[in-house]
C-alpha positions, 0 to 999 in steps of 0.5 A: 460418501463421495470423496470427489465432492469433499475434495472439490469443496475443500479446494474451492474453500482454499481458493476463496481464502487465498484470494481473500488474503491476496486482496487484503495484502493488496489493500494493505500495501496501497494503504502503506504506499499512500501513507508514505506519500504523505510524508514524502509530500511534506518533506518536498514542501518543507524543502521548497520552503527552505530553498525559497527562504535561502533564495530570499536571504541571498544565500543561493 
């Protein structure tokens, strides 16, 4: 049996698996960052609302 063929198929399969893992990591990180942005947006919105309430009350 030709060992070069076996090695090349094994390397190709390894390369495909590595690429798929990297794509999965990228998708997961984008999902995490998007999830964190929702909380940051909510925090900023609440901060602005509280600042507006303080301004209306004449505290600042």
